[in-house]
C-alpha positions in Angstrom: 35.6 56.8 -16.6 39.0 58.2 -16.4 39.8 61.4 -18.2 42.4 61.6 -20.9 45.6 63.1 -19.9 45.8 64.9 -23.3 43.1 66.1 -25.7 42.1 63.5 -28.5 44.4 63.5 -31.2 47.6 63.9 -29.0 49.9 61.6 -27.1 53.2 61.6 -25.1 56.5 60.7 -26.9 59.4 60.9 -24.4 57.7 63.3 -22.3 56.6 65.7 -25.2 53.3 66.2 -26.7 53.1 64.8 -30.2 50.4 64.0 -32.7 48.6 60.7 -32.5 48.3 59.7 -36.2 45.3 57.4 -35.9 43.4 59.9 -33.8 44.5 62.7 -36.1 42.6 60.9 -39.0 39.5 60.6 -36.9 39.7 64.3 -36.0 40.0 65.1 -39.7 37.0 63.0 -40.4 35.0 64.8 -37.6 35.8 68.1 -39.1 34.9 67.1 -42.6 31.7 65.6 -41.6 30.6 68.6 -39.6 31.5 71.0 -42.6 29.6 68.9 -44.9 26.3 69.4 -42.8 26.5 66.4 -40.4 25.0 67.1 -37.1 27.0 66.3 -33.7 24.5 63.5 -33.2 25.0 62.0 -36.7 28.6 62.1 -36.2 28.4 60.6 -32.7 26.1 57.8 -33.9 28.6 57.1 -36.7 31.8 56.9 -34.4 29.9 54.7 -31.8 28.6 52.3 -34.6 32.1 51.7 -35.9 33.5 51.3 -32.4 35.8 54.1 -32.6 37.7 54.4 -29.2 37.9 57.7 -27.5 40.2 56.3 -25.1 42.0 52.8 -25.2 39.1 50.2 -24.4 36.6 53.3 -24.2 34.1 54.2 -26.8 31.4 56.5 -25.3 31.3 59.4 -28.1 28.6 62.0 -27.2 27.6 65.4 -28.6 29.0 67.2 -25.6 32.4 65.5 -26.3 32.4 66.4 -30.0 31.3 69.9 -29.2 34.3 70.4 -26.8 36.5 69.0 -29.5 35.2 71.4 -32.2 35.7 74.3 -29.7 39.2 73.3 -28.5 41.8 76.1 -29.6 44.5 73.8 -28.8 44.1 72.2 -32.0 45.2 75.3 -33.7 48.7 74.9 -32.2 48.1 76.9 -29.0 49.7 76.1 -25.6 52.6 74.1 -27.1 50.2 71.7 -28.9 51.0 70.7 -32.4 48.6 72.2 -34.8 45.7 69.8 -36.2 43.4 72.2 -37.9 43.9 75.5 -39.6 42.7 78.7 -38.6 40.3 79.0 -41.6 38.7 75.5 -41.0 38.4 76.3 -37.2 36.7 79.7 -37.8 34.3 78.2 -40.4 33.3 75.6 -37.9 32.6 78.0 -35.2 30.3 80.0 -37.6 28.3 76.9 -38.5 28.0 75.9 -34.9 26.7 79.4 -33.9 24.4 79.4 -36.6 23.0 75.9 -35.5 22.6 77.0 -31.9 18.9 77.7 -31.5 19.2 78.0 -27.6 21.8 80.7 -27.3 19.2 83.7 -26.8 17.1 81.7 -24.2 16.5 83.4 -21.1 17.0 80.9 -18.4 15.4 83.1 -15.7 12.1 82.9 -17.4 9.1 81.4 -15.6 9.0 78.5 -18.0 12.5 77.5 -16.7 11.2 77.7 -13.0 9.1 74.6 -13.3 10.9 72.1 -11.2 8.5 69.1 -11.7 8.7 66.8 -14.6 6.7 67.2 -17.8 5.4 64.0 -19.2 5.0 62.6 -22.7 1.3 61.9 -23.7 2.4 58.9 -25.7 5.0 57.1 -23.7 5.0 58.7 -20.3 8.7 59.7 -20.5 9.9 63.0 -19.6 9.9 65.8 -22.2 12.2 68.7 -22.4 11.6 72.1 -23.6 13.4 73.4 -26.8 13.3 76.7 -28.8 13.6 77.2 -32.5 13.5 80.8 -33.7 13.1 79.6 -37.3 9.5 78.3 -36.6 6.2 80.3 -36.3 5.9 79.2 -32.8 9.5 78.8 -31.5 8.7 76.8 -28.2 8.1 73.1 -28.2 8.4 70.1 -25.9 10.2 66.9 -27.1 10.0 63.4 -25.6 13.5 62.2 -24.4 12.7 58.6 -25.2 14.6 57.8 -28.5 11.8 55.6 -30.0 9.1 58.2 -29.2 10.5 61.7 -29.8 6.9 63.2 -29.6 6.9 66.8 -30.3 4.2 69.2 -28.7 4.3 72.8 -30.1 3.0 75.1 -27.4 4.1 78.7 -26.6 5.5 79.2 -23.1 2.7 81.8 -22.6 -0.1 79.5 -23.5 1.3 76.6 -21.5 1.9 78.9 -18.2 -1.5 80.4 -18.8 -3.1 76.7 -18.7 -1.1 75.7 -15.7 -2.0 78.9 -13.8 -5.7 78.3 -14.9 -5.6 74.7 -13.4 -4.0 75.8 -10.3 -6.5 78.5 -9.8 -9.5 76.1 -10.2 -8.4 74.3 -7.0 -7.4 77.5 -5.4 -11.2 78.6 -5.9 -12.4 75.1 -4.4 -9.7 73.9 -2.0 -12.5 71.4 -0.7 -11.8 69.3 -3.8 -8.7 68.0 -2.2 -9.1 64.6 -0.9 -7.8 63.7 2.6 -7.5 59.8 2.8 -8.0 58.0 5.9 -4.7 56.9 7.8 -3.7 53.5 6.3 -3.3 50.8 9.2 0.0 49.0 8.3 1.2 45.9 10.2 4.7 45.7 11.4 7.0 44.1 9.0 8.5 40.6 9.8 12.0 42.1 10.1 10.7 44.7 12.6 8.9 42.2 14.8 11.9 40.0 14.8 14.3 43.1 15.7 11.9 44.0 18.7 11.8 40.4 20.0 15.5 40.4 19.9 15.7 43.6 21.7 13.2 42.4 24.4 15.3 39.3 25.0 18.6 41.2 25.2 17.2 43.5 27.9 15.8 40.8 29.9 19.0 38.6 29.7 21.7 38.7 32.3 24.4 40.1 30.1 23.8 43.0 27.8 25.9 43.6 24.8 25.6 47.3 24.6 27.0 47.8 21.2 25.0 45.1 19.4 21.8 46.3 21.2 22.5 49.8 20.1 22.7 48.7 16.5 19.3 46.9 16.9 17.8 49.8 18.4 19.0 52.0 15.5 17.7 49.7 12.9 14.5 49.3 14.6 14.0 53.1 14.5 15.1 53.2 10.9 12.5 50.6 9.8 9.8 52.4 11.8 10.6 55.7 10.2 10.5 54.2 6.6 7.1 52.6 7.3 5.6 56.1 8.1 2.6 56.9 5.8 3.0 60.6 4.6 0.0 60.6 2.5 -2.4 62.2 5.0 -0.1 64.8 5.9 0.7 65.6 2.4 -2.9 66.0 1.4 -3.5 68.3 4.5 -0.4 70.5 3.7 -1.5 70.7 0.1 -5.1 71.9 1.2 -3.7 74.3 3.6 -1.5 75.8 0.9 -4.2 76.1 -1.7 -6.8 77.4 0.9 -4.4 80.3 2.1 -3.4 81.2 -1.5 -5.1 84.0 -3.4 -6.2 83.6 -7.0 -3.2 84.0 -9.3 -3.1 86.6 -11.9 0.2 85.4 -13.3 2.3 81.9 -13.0 3.7 81.4 -9.6 6.5 79.1 -9.6 6.8 78.9 -5.9 3.3 77.8 -5.3 3.3 75.6 -8.3 6.3 73.7 -7.5 5.2 73.3 -3.8 1.7 71.9 -4.9 2.2 70.0 -8.0 4.3 66.8 -8.5 4.0 66.4 -12.3 2.7 68.1 -15.4 1.2 65.7 -18.2 0.5 66.7 -21.6 -2.7 64.9 -23.1 -3.3 63.5 -26.5 -5.8 66.0 -27.5 -3.3 68.7 -27.1 -4.4 69.8 -23.6 -2.4 69.6 -20.3 -3.2 68.4 -16.7 -1.4 68.7 -13.4 -0.8 65.9 -10.7 -1.0 67.4 -7.3 1.3 66.3 -4.7 -1.3 64.1 -3.2 -1.7 62.3 -6.4 -5.0 64.0 -7.7 -5.2 64.8 -11.4 -6.6 68.1 -12.4 -7.5 68.7 -15.8 -9.7 71.3 -17.6 -12.6 69.1 -18.4 -13.0 67.8 -14.8 -15.7 69.0 -12.7 -14.8 67.4 -9.2 -10.9 67.1 -9.7 -11.0 63.8 -8.0 -9.8 61.6 -10.7 -6.5 59.9 -9.9 -3.9 58.7 -12.3 -2.1 56.2 -10.2 0.4 55.0 -13.0 1.8 58.5 -13.5 1.4 60.3 -10.4 2.5 57.7 -7.8 6.2 58.2 -8.4 6.1 61.9 -8.2 3.9 61.9 -5.1 6.3 59.5 -3.3 9.4 61.4 -4.2 7.8 64.7 -2.6 6.6 62.7 0.5 10.1 61.1 0.9 11.7 64.5 0.4 
């Protein structure tokens, strides 16, 4: 999508910045609705539902775009732009915006923000994100990103990190629980067999086309590399990491992100972890060998490919 040459509400007339009357009316509407208590999401949904264009031929309103409009001081008449909002209205909007911002005091260096693996919803399996609301008794919560789910789990950072550390410690104490699979025997793909046959015939021929042969060699190597099964290596590396690790007294993001591919909330309010080899570790397990293929495969494969 191309960027606007001027902020929303303005246009060029004979090389000079001028007010765009139709967009000015929409800006006034945005200010009024925000002052009346409407959220950025509500205003966004209304504008998109009415097919209000942000640019010619483009709708695409979102919260970030509205936030930038509400914060833009050029609408006050700065930097040679005609004024579209008065100072009193602008200042009132900033105060409202600051009062609604529940994330401004969040310490992004805290351990909870060092979790680099997805946290999944117990209802739909979609990814959840962590939010904080100081107005609630327990300010921390995880919300499902899926619009038709929006499951909310209220759990403090301290409690969640404690549970994750406890689960990881249970495997550190018994690394023999890590299952090392047998290498899977894989047949060559039809494309790889075809390429190898073509390479053999080209080498045995009287006239060798070096460039064409080089491309076939490279394609053959790429197919062989893509077919390598990393599951055995992943499981062995995981077991070595956990065997050499000491029991954790506090959460360790380094070890956690190296050995865990996914965090899953469970419907009963508990939490489990999916190790990089696909094994599911949960509090009520005694052998740690349960495998959740549906939710763990993607994370495991991503780690193996990486």
